[in-house]
N, C-alpha and C positions, 0 to 999 in steps of 0.2 A: 259461545254457549248460550242457550236460551233459557236455562233453568237454574234455580237455586234449590238446594236440598233442605228438607226438614228431617231431622233425625228423630225417629220414633222408637221408643223402648217399649217392648211388650213382654209380659210374662204369660204369657198366655199358653153273567152269561156273555157271549161274544158281542161286540159292537155291531150296530147296523151300519152298512156301508152305503153312503150317499154317492151319487155319480160324481166323479172327480172333476175339479175345475183346474184346467191348466196342469201345472206340475203336481197338484195335490190330490191324493185320495182323501175322502172325508169320512171318518168313522164317527158315528153318533154314539158316544159312550154312555151318556145318560140324557134324560130330557133336559135340553138347554146346555149341553156340554158336548163339544166336538173336538176331535183330533184331526188337524190338517196335516196329513202324513206324506212323507217322501221316502224313497228307498234308502236303505242303510248306507249305500255308497254315494249318495247325492253330493254333488260338488257345489251347486249354486243355491240350494234351498235346504232348510231344516224343517223338522216338525214344529208345529205351533199348536198349543192347547188353547181353546176358547171356551169361556164359561160365562153364562148369563148372570148378571147381577141385577138388582132392582133398578139401578140408575144407568145401566149400560153393560158393556162387555169387558171382561178381563181377558187379555191376550198374554200368553206366555211365549216368549222369544219373538224378536222383531224381524228375524231372517238376517242373512249375512250381508245384504245390500239394500239400498233404497228401491231398486228395481224389483227385487224379490219381495220386498214388503208391499209394494203396490199390487203385485199379483195376489199376495195373501189377502189384502184388504178387499180386493174384488171378489175373491172366493168367499170371504166371510159374509159379504153382502148377499150372497145367494142363499144363505141359511138363516140370517137374522137381519132385521132392519134396525136393531138397536145400535146406538153409537158406541164406538170404542172408548171406554172410560179409563181403563187401567192397562198398562203394559208392564210386564215383569221380565227382568233380565235374570237368567239363572247364574251367569258369571260374565266377566268382562270381555271375553274373546269375541271377535267379530261375528262368529256364527250365531251368537245370542244378541248382540247389540248393534250390528252394522246397519240394520234397516230402520232404526228408530226415527231418523230425520224425515221419513216419509209418512209417519203417523200424524194424525191431526194435532195441532198445537194444544188443544184442550185435553189431550191424553195425559194422565198422571203416570209417570214412570217410577217404578218401584224396583229396588235392588238392595243387595247387602252392602255393608260398609266397605269391604275390600273392593267390590266392584266399583263403587263410587270413587274410591281413592285411585284405582287404576285408570278409570276414564278421565279423571281430573288431571292426572300426571301425563302430560303430552310426551314425555320421554319413554313411557311404558308402551312396548309393542303389544298390540292386541290382535294381530293378524293370525297368530297361532297356525293351525293347519289349513286355513282357508286358502292362502296363496298356493300351498302345495297341492291342494285339490283342484285348483283352477286350471282351465284348459290352456291358458297362456300365463303361467306364473310370473314371468318377467314384466308383463303389462298390467298386473293387478294393482289397483289403486285403493288405498285405505278409505273407507267411507267416513262421512262426518261423525263426530262423537256427540252424543246427547247425554247430558248428566241426569241422573235420577232426581226426581222431586222428593221422593220419600225413601229414606234409608232405614233398612231394618237392622236392628240389633237384637238378635235372639229370635223372637217369634211375633208374627203379625197375623191376627185372625180377622177374616172378613165374614160377617154374619148376615149381611143383607142377601136376599135371594134364597132360592130353594136349597142350595148346596153350600154348607159351611166350608170355607177354604182357609187352610193354614199355610202361611209362608214361613219356612224354617231356614235359618242359615246354618251351614255346617262348618265346623272348625277346620277340617282337613279333607283331602281327597284330590280329585282332578284339579281343582283350583280352590285355595282356601277361602272360606266365606261364601261358597256357592249357595244359591237359594234353591230349595226344592218346594214343590207345591203338593200339599196333602189334602185330600178330601176324606176326613176321618170317618164319616158316616158310611163310606163305601170302600175304604182302604185302597184308594187309588193314589198313586204317587207319580208326579211328573218329576223326573230326576235329571233331566238335561244330559250333560256329558259324564255324569257320575256312573252310568252303566251303559255299555255298548253291547250290541249283539253280533257285531261283524268280526270278532276276534282280531281287531286291528285298532286298539285304543291309542289315542294320542296323548302323550305326556308333555305338559308345558315344561320346557327345559329348565325353568327356574323355580316354579311353584308347586308342581305336582308332588304329592306325598303318598307314594305307593302303600306304605304301611298303614297310614291313617285311612287311606282309600279302602283297603281291605277290611279294616276294622269297622268302617261305616257300613259296608255291604253286609257284614255279619249282623249289625244292628238292624238294618232294613229287613233282612230275612227273619230275624227274631220277631218282628212286628207282624209277620204273616200277611204281606200285601196281597190284594186280589189282582191288581193290575199295576205294572211298572212301565212308565212311558219314557223312552230315551229320546235324545235330541234328533235321532234319525231312525227310520225303520219302524217295524211293527211293535205294538204293545207286547211286553214280555210277561211271562209267567215266572213263578219262583224257580223252576228248573233252569230257565235261561239265566236268571240272576245268579244262581249257584254256579253255573258254568263260568260266568265272568269272575265271580269270587275265586273260583279254583284257578283261573288264569293268574290272578294277582298273587295267590298263595304259592303257586308253583314258581312264579318268577322270583318272589322274595326268598323262597327256600333255595332256589338254584344259585342265586347270587350269594346268599349266606354260605352255602356249601363251598363255593369257589373261594371265598375269603378264608374259611376254616382250613381248606386244603392249600392255602398260601399260593394260589394261582397269581401270577404277577398282575397287578392292577390293570396294566395296559392290555392284558389278554382276556380279561373277564367278560367283556361284552361278546367277543367272538366265541369264547368258551360256552357261554350261555346259549347263544343262538345255535351253535352246533350240537348242543346237548340233545339226547334222546328225549322226546316229548315236547320239544319246542313247537314243532309243526302241528302237534295235536291241539295246543292251546292258542297258537297264533296263526293267522292266515298269511302264510309266507308268500302267496301269490297276489296279495292285495297291491293295488297301485293307486296312490302312493302307499308304501309300506311304512308303518310307524313303529314297528316292533323294536328296531334298533334303538330308537329314541326312548322307548319305555325301559329297555334294559339299562341304557346309559343313565337315565334319571334314577332308577332303582339303585344302581351301584353308587351314584353320588350321595343319595340319601343314607345308604348303609355306611359309607365312609365318613360322612358327617357325624353320624351317631357314634361311630367307633372312635373318632377323634375327641 
């Protein structure tokens, strides 16, 4: 590990499309702010948000691998000659953290406390869905881990540069302690894996909290965001975010219904998947399909609360 963490406590119209570089389409969201975007079903790359600061660039998401990170850094060089100063992890899964070792040594890495803890604990698996998405899952090798330099507890505000940036950690959702990026003057949110638009969300088998996830989406909608940026795919509007909220709400309701009806626990996952409406909310043709894992994790959460 090359880094030591400093814990910091804080209380604190459509985009222009630039010609794509390699795997990325580049959306200029604001002056000095770009989204390096990939398709919603991308296996090797994710979206990365890049924001100019006075002393360099802030990059959100390092890509899933060092090779993908190098492609990102090449693409960033086409739109800005500023050095990369900050790198933000939204959560510890490889899709967010896997490419960090390819960034310059001078880059300050920022993440939430649970992300730091997960990266530091070598026994914690961070692969999540990336090996499942890979063309050859059996040959997938976990990339080197890079520990954050700055650990957020609550909220961190960056006031240098033309756009004020808030980094906020969330208590619950896709992964506890996930970091989102908020530009309050423009109501733009980068939410990482907290919202997906492909009707095929992945649930961490140990840490995803579907009830808390749904509650946070409601809070996000209450703030009336202008743009919501997921970890893959296009920028979302509030209608797309509501559709994702409705997916979670339907899933929670269906699992609760099965428990009320005393469906045997071992049958509830199949009961939910076979229910009318499942294929409306979930893309049952997605490959790989993560819907069964979402149902299983929702059931486990419900049983834990029941006990």
